[in-house]
C-alpha positions, 0 to 999 in steps of 0.5 A: 502552477505559478506559485513555485510549488513543484509539480506532482511526480508521475507514475513510472510504467512499473508503478502503474503495472503494480497498481493495475495488478493489485486492483485486478487481484482485488476484483478477482478475490471479490468476484470469483473467490466470494471474498467480502469487500471488507475482508479483501480491504483488510488483506490489502491493507495488511499486505501494504503495511508488511511491504512498507516494513520490508522495504523500510528494513531493506533500504535502512529507512529512518527509524521514525518512519518504521515506527509509524508503519509498525504502529499502524500495523499493530493498532487494533481495528474496529 
């Protein structure tokens, strides 16, 4: 990357473990609990948006980012 742009940041071990646990939990919900894929995806998206809001509030993130997350959480899905 000789164009002066910074290289992408690599995941830490803890971040990789969280991603693996989330993917495994999603697979178990579909395979064992009989949950359909769209319902499982809605559950993961909802949990992710709630996590964004909680972390934003805990770290006192700028209001603009919180407004965007809240707007995404409250937007009706089709």
